[in-house]
C-alpha positions as CSV (number, residue, x, y, z in Angstrom):
1,M,131.9,115.2,115.8
2,S,135.5,116.4,115.3
3,Y,135.0,117.9,111.8
4,S,132.6,119.7,109.6
5,I,132.1,119.9,105.9
6,K,129.8,121.7,103.4
7,M,130.3,125.2,104.9
8,S,129.3,126.4,101.4
9,P,128.7,124.6,98.1
10,E,132.2,125.7,96.9
11,D,133.7,123.5,99.7
12,F,132.2,120.2,98.2
13,R,133.0,119.6,94.6
14,V,132.2,116.4,92.6
15,E,133.1,115.5,89.1
16,E,131.6,112.4,87.4
17,I,133.8,109.9,85.6
18,P,131.4,108.4,83.0
19,K,131.7,105.2,81.1
20,D,132.5,105.6,77.5
21,I,129.9,107.8,75.7
22,P,130.3,107.4,71.9
23,R,129.8,110.6,70.1
24,K,127.9,111.0,66.8
25,A,127.2,114.3,65.1
26,D,123.6,113.3,64.2
27,G,123.0,111.1,67.3
28,K,119.5,110.7,68.7
29,Y,120.4,112.2,72.1
30,F,121.8,115.6,73.2
31,V,124.3,115.0,76.0
32,A,125.7,117.7,78.2
33,R,128.3,117.9,80.9
34,I,126.7,120.4,83.3
35,R,128.0,122.2,86.4
36,L,125.3,122.6,89.0
37,N,125.8,125.0,92.0
38,N,123.6,124.0,94.9
39,W,121.1,122.0,92.9
40,E,119.4,118.7,93.9
41,T,119.5,116.4,90.8
42,N,115.8,115.6,90.6
43,H,114.8,119.2,91.0
44,F,117.2,120.3,88.3
45,V,115.8,117.7,85.9
46,S,112.3,118.9,86.6
47,T,113.3,122.6,86.0
48,L,115.2,121.7,82.9
49,A,112.3,119.8,81.5
50,R,110.0,122.7,82.1
51,Q,112.4,125.1,80.4
52,L,112.5,122.9,77.4
53,S,108.8,122.1,77.4
54,I,109.3,118.4,77.4
55,S,108.5,115.5,79.7
56,R,111.1,114.9,82.4
57,K,111.1,111.3,81.3
58,R,113.1,112.5,78.3
59,V,115.9,113.6,80.6
60,T,118.2,111.0,82.0
61,Y,121.4,111.0,84.0
62,C,124.2,108.8,85.4
63,G,123.9,109.5,89.1
64,T,122.2,111.7,91.8
65,K,124.3,114.1,93.8
66,D,123.9,116.2,97.0
67,K,122.3,119.6,96.7
68,R,124.9,121.5,98.8
69,A,127.8,121.1,96.4
70,I,129.2,122.1,93.0
71,T,128.8,119.0,90.8
72,D,129.9,118.3,87.2
73,Q,127.3,115.8,85.9
74,Y,126.3,114.3,82.6
75,F,122.7,114.7,81.4
76,C,121.1,113.1,78.4
77,I,118.1,114.7,76.6
78,N,115.9,113.0,74.0
79,I,115.4,116.0,71.9
80,Q,115.9,116.7,68.2
81,D,117.6,120.2,68.4
82,N,120.5,121.3,70.5
83,P,118.9,123.3,73.3
84,D,120.2,126.6,74.8
85,I,120.1,125.8,78.5
86,R,119.8,129.0,80.6
87,I,119.1,128.3,84.3
88,K,120.4,130.1,87.3
89,D,123.6,128.6,88.9
90,V,123.9,126.2,86.0
91,E,126.8,126.1,83.5
92,V,127.0,123.9,80.4
93,L,130.7,122.8,80.2
94,E,130.4,120.8,77.0
95,S,127.8,119.2,74.8
96,F,127.6,116.7,72.0
97,R,125.2,114.2,70.4
98,S,125.2,110.5,70.9
99,D,123.1,107.4,70.1
100,K,123.7,106.1,73.6
101,M,121.0,107.0,76.2
102,L,122.6,107.5,79.6
103,S,121.0,105.9,82.6
104,L,121.7,105.5,86.3
105,G,124.9,103.7,86.9
106,D,126.6,104.7,83.7
107,L,129.6,105.8,85.7
108,M,133.0,104.5,86.5
109,G,133.1,106.7,89.6
110,N,133.4,110.3,90.9
111,K,136.3,112.6,91.8
112,F,135.9,114.6,95.0
113,T,137.6,117.8,96.2
114,I,136.3,118.7,99.7
115,K,137.2,121.2,102.3
116,V,137.2,119.7,105.8
117,D,137.2,121.9,108.9
118,S,139.0,119.9,111.6
119,N,141.6,120.4,114.3
120,I,143.1,116.9,113.9
121,P,146.7,117.2,112.7
122,E,147.2,116.0,109.2
123,E,149.9,113.6,110.2
124,I,147.4,111.7,112.4
125,L,144.9,111.7,109.5
126,Q,147.6,110.3,107.2
127,E,148.4,107.5,109.7
128,R,144.7,106.6,110.0
129,I,144.4,106.4,106.2
130,H,147.5,104.3,105.9
131,K,146.3,101.8,108.6
132,S,142.8,101.6,106.9
133,I,144.3,100.8,103.5
134,E,146.7,98.3,105.0
135,K,143.8,96.3,106.5
136,G,141.7,96.4,103.3
137,G,140.1,99.8,103.0
138,F,137.0,101.4,104.4
139,L,133.6,100.0,105.3
140,N,131.2,100.7,102.4
141,Y,128.3,102.2,104.3
142,F,125.5,104.1,102.6
143,G,125.7,107.8,103.6
144,I,122.9,109.7,105.3
145,Q,122.1,111.3,101.9
146,R,120.7,108.0,100.8
147,F,117.9,108.5,103.3
148,G,116.9,112.0,102.3
149,S,118.9,115.2,102.8
150,A,115.9,117.3,103.9
151,R,113.7,115.0,105.9
152,S,115.7,111.7,106.2
153,N,112.7,109.4,105.9
154,T,113.2,107.9,102.4
155,D,114.0,104.5,104.0
156,I,110.9,104.7,106.2
157,V,108.7,105.3,103.1
158,G,110.4,102.3,101.5
159,K,109.6,100.1,104.5
160,K,106.0,101.3,104.4
161,L,105.8,100.2,100.8
162,V,107.2,96.8,101.6
163,K,105.2,96.2,104.7
164,D,102.0,98.2,104.5
165,G,101.5,99.1,100.8
166,I,101.2,102.3,98.7
167,E,98.6,104.2,100.7
168,A,100.8,104.0,103.9
169,A,103.8,105.0,101.9
170,V,102.1,108.0,100.3
171,K,100.9,109.3,103.7
172,E,104.4,108.8,105.1
173,Y,105.9,110.8,102.3
174,L,103.5,113.6,102.9
175,Y,103.6,113.6,106.7
176,D,105.8,111.9,109.3
177,S,104.7,112.7,112.9
178,D,108.2,111.9,114.2
179,I,110.1,114.4,112.1
180,D,107.7,117.0,110.6
181,T,106.9,120.2,112.5
182,E,105.9,122.5,109.6
183,V,102.3,123.7,110.0
184,Y,101.2,122.6,106.5
185,R,102.4,119.0,107.1
186,V,100.9,118.8,110.6
187,N,97.6,120.2,109.3
188,L,97.5,117.6,106.6
189,G,98.4,114.8,109.0
190,N,95.5,115.9,111.3
191,S,92.9,116.1,108.6
192,W,94.1,114.4,105.4
193,D,92.2,117.1,103.6
194,F,94.1,116.9,100.3
195,A,92.6,120.1,98.8
196,A,93.6,122.1,101.8
197,G,97.0,120.5,101.8
198,F,97.5,121.4,98.1
199,R,96.7,125.1,99.0
200,E,99.1,125.1,102.0
201,F,102.1,123.2,100.7
202,P,104.8,125.6,99.4
203,E,105.4,125.8,95.6
204,H,109.0,124.5,95.9
205,L,107.7,121.1,97.2
206,Q,107.0,120.0,93.7
207,F,106.7,116.3,94.3
208,E,104.4,116.6,97.3
209,R,102.2,119.0,95.4
210,A,102.0,116.7,92.4
211,M,100.9,113.9,94.7
212,L,98.4,116.1,96.5
213,N,97.0,117.4,93.2
214,S,96.4,113.8,92.1
215,L,94.6,113.0,95.3
216,V,92.4,116.1,95.0
217,H,91.2,115.0,91.6
218,E,90.9,111.3,92.5
219,E,91.5,109.7,95.9
220,N,93.5,106.9,94.4
221,Y,96.8,106.3,96.2
222,N,98.3,104.3,93.4
223,L,97.8,107.2,90.9
224,A,99.2,109.7,93.5
225,F,102.3,107.6,94.0
226,E,102.8,107.5,90.2
227,A,102.8,111.3,90.2
228,L,106.3,111.0,91.5
229,P,109.2,110.5,89.1
230,G,110.0,106.8,88.4
231,N,113.5,106.9,89.8
232,L,112.2,108.4,93.0
233,R,109.5,105.8,93.4
234,M,112.1,103.0,93.3
235,M,114.5,105.0,95.4
236,F,112.3,104.4,98.4
237,I,112.8,100.6,98.2
238,H,116.5,101.1,97.6
239,A,116.8,103.3,100.7
240,F,115.2,100.7,102.9
241,Q,117.5,98.0,101.4
242,S,120.4,100.4,102.1
243,R,119.4,100.8,105.8
244,M,119.4,97.0,106.1
245,F,122.8,96.8,104.4
246,N,124.3,99.3,106.8
247,R,123.0,97.1,109.7
248,I,124.6,94.1,108.0
249,L,127.9,96.0,108.0
250,D,127.5,96.9,111.7
251,L,126.9,93.2,112.6
252,R,129.8,92.1,110.5
253,K,132.1,94.6,112.1
254,S,131.0,93.5,115.6
255,L,131.1,89.8,115.0
256,L,134.2,89.4,112.9
257,E,137.8,90.4,113.7
258,E,138.5,90.9,110.0
259,P,135.3,92.0,108.4
260,F,136.9,92.5,105.0
261,N,138.1,88.9,104.7
262,A,135.9,86.1,103.3
263,I,134.5,83.3,105.5
264,P,132.3,80.3,104.5
265,G,128.8,81.6,103.7
266,D,130.1,84.8,102.2
267,F,130.1,85.9,98.6
268,A,132.9,87.6,96.6
269,S,133.1,89.4,93.3
270,P,135.8,90.6,91.0
271,V,136.6,94.3,91.5
272,D,138.0,97.0,89.3
273,N,140.3,99.9,90.1
274,F,137.4,102.0,91.4
275,S,136.2,99.2,93.8
276,N,133.2,98.6,91.5
277,I,132.0,95.0,91.6
278,D,130.9,92.7,88.8
279,E,127.3,91.8,89.8
280,S,127.2,89.1,87.0
281,H,130.1,87.2,88.6
282,I,129.2,86.5,92.3
283,I,131.3,83.7,93.8
284,P,130.1,81.7,96.9
285,V,132.7,81.2,99.5
286,D,133.1,77.8,101.2
287,S,135.8,76.0,103.3
288,F,137.4,74.7,100.1
289,N,138.0,78.0,98.3
290,Q,138.2,80.4,101.3
291,V,142.1,80.6,101.4
292,H,142.4,81.2,97.7
293,I,139.7,83.8,97.7
294,N,141.3,85.7,100.6
295,D,144.6,85.6,98.7
296,L,142.8,87.3,95.7
297,I,141.2,89.8,98.1
298,K,144.6,90.7,99.5
299,N,145.9,91.3,96.0
300,R,142.8,93.4,95.3
301,K,141.4,91.2,92.6
302,L,138.3,90.2,94.5
303,T,136.2,91.8,97.3
304,V,133.7,90.5,99.8
305,V,130.1,91.5,99.0
306,A,127.0,91.5,101.1
307,P,123.3,91.5,100.0
308,L,121.0,94.4,99.4
309,I,118.2,92.1,100.4
310,G,115.4,91.3,98.0
311,Y,113.0,88.4,97.3
312,A,115.7,86.3,95.6
313,T,118.4,86.8,98.2
314,P,119.6,83.2,99.0
315,K,119.7,81.7,102.5
316,V,123.2,80.8,103.4
317,D,124.9,79.0,106.4
318,G,127.4,80.3,108.9
319,I,127.8,83.8,110.3
320,P,126.9,85.6,107.0
321,G,123.6,83.8,107.0
322,E,122.9,84.6,110.6
323,I,123.7,88.3,110.0
324,V,121.2,88.5,107.2
325,E,118.5,86.8,109.2
326,T,119.1,89.1,112.1
327,A,118.7,92.2,109.9
328,L,115.4,90.8,108.5
329,N,114.1,89.9,111.9
330,E,115.0,93.3,113.4
331,E,112.9,95.0,110.6
332,N,110.2,92.3,110.9
333,V,110.2,91.8,107.1
334,T,110.7,88.7,104.9
335,R,112.4,88.3,101.6
336,E,109.1,87.5,99.9
337,E,107.6,90.9,100.9
338,F,110.1,92.6,98.5
339,N,108.1,91.0,95.6
340,M,105.4,93.7,96.2
341,D,102.5,91.5,95.1
342,G,104.0,91.2,91.7
343,N,104.3,95.0,91.1
344,R,107.2,94.8,88.6
345,E,108.3,98.4,89.0
346,L,108.7,98.3,92.8
347,S,109.6,94.7,93.3
348,S,113.3,94.0,94.0
349,S,115.0,90.6,93.7
350,G,118.0,92.0,95.5
351,T,121.6,92.5,94.5
352,Y,125.1,92.8,96.1
353,R,127.3,95.6,97.3
354,A,131.0,95.6,98.2
355,V,131.6,95.4,101.9
356,S,134.7,97.7,101.6
357,F,136.2,100.2,99.2
358,L,139.6,101.7,98.5
359,P,139.8,105.4,97.4
360,R,141.9,106.4,94.4
361,E,144.6,109.0,94.4
362,L,143.8,110.2,97.9
363,S,145.6,113.3,99.1
364,L,145.4,115.7,102.1
365,E,146.7,119.2,102.0
366,N,145.8,122.4,103.8
367,G,142.4,121.2,104.9
368,W,141.4,119.9,101.5
369,I,141.0,116.2,100.8
370,K,140.9,114.8,97.3
371,F,140.1,111.3,96.1
372,G,138.2,109.2,93.6
373,L,135.5,106.7,94.4
374,G,133.6,104.1,92.5
375,R,129.9,104.6,91.7
376,G,127.5,104.4,94.6
377,T,130.3,105.0,97.2
378,Y,129.9,108.0,99.5
379,A,132.5,110.6,100.1
380,T,131.0,111.5,103.4
381,V,131.4,107.9,104.6
382,L,135.1,108.0,103.8
383,I,135.5,111.4,105.5
384,D,133.7,110.1,108.6
385,Q,136.0,107.1,108.9
386,V,139.1,109.3,108.5
387,Y,138.1,112.3,110.7
388,S,135.9,110.9,113.4
389,D,137.5,110.5,116.9
C-alpha cells in the first residue's frame, strides 16, 4: 500500500450532515450533536445509557462511525429532562429538543477531513481524481469497516445466520478459529463452557459477555442472540449482503468496459447531489430506454444501482443477471434463504445501492484531503481508489 491513514484519531475527522431536524422547546426527544474522540458508536451508546440509567433502546442515532476518529454525530434520547452528559473524550457541541426521533439513515451525508501519509505527488493525485470524475466517479464498494474493525468477521456471522441458523452465528461471533488467537476465545471454542467463558472474557467485551451471561442462565441461542443490540443483530445480515455487493462490483468491473453505464438488465435510480439514490424509484433498463438513461447518467440525474441481495431480489436477463447469479453461486446461498424462516427482524427482502459515487467539494492540500460523501459511502474507499498504486 502506498499510503497510510489514521495515525491518530485527530487525523480522521467526520462531521454528519443530517436531514432536517425540526426543533421544539417542549419536544419529546433530547437531541445532541456530540463530538466523540476514539469511540465506537455502539459502545458509546451503551456507556451513555448506563450513565443516564436508561435502556440503550431509548438512544438512537443517524449513522455508525469508526472508532479511531474524531466524529461529530447526532444522538437522540427519549428522556424527559435535559441530561448533563459527562463522559471521557466526549463533548456536547449543541443540544435541543424535538418531536422527531432520529434513526439510522437520517443523514444527507458526511464531511471528511483526513490526513493521508503518502509519497505520491499531489499533481498525480489530482490527475487521478480528474480522470475518475470524468469517467463517472468512483466504485461504491463497502469499506472494510463494514465487516468489523476489530475482528473482521461480521459478514461471516451474517452468512452463518442465513445458511446455518442462530446457534452457528452465536458461536461464530464468540469464536472464529480462523482469526481468533486470544486464550479466552480459544478456550471457549475448545469447551463451549459458557460459565468459564463469562469469567474469562474481558469486561470491555460487553456484547460477548452479555451473550455468554444469557447462555449461562439458559442455554437458548435465540435468547443469547437477542442479548445483542437490535441494530447489531441486523448488521450481520447487512454485512453479508455487503460482501456480495462488493463481489458484484468486482464482476461488473471485470466484465464491462464502462461499469458506470447502464446496459439491459440493469436498474437505475434518481440521484441527489450527495449521490444518494431514491430507493422508491428504481427504473429497469432495457434496449429501448438504455440510450436515454445513459444520457441522464452522464448529466448526473440518474445512476446505475446494483442489488443488496435479499429474498425479493428479482431475476433479470443479460450480464447484470449473470453477475448476480455468480455471486449467489459462489456463496452457495439462494435468495429464499434471506427470508430466515419468517423471522421478520432478520429477514431481508433486499434493496439497491449505487454502483458509483461522486465526492462533493473535494480538495487536496499539504497531505490533507477534504470531501463530502452521501450516506453509507466510505471515505476509505475513496482514498484507496485515489492513493493506491
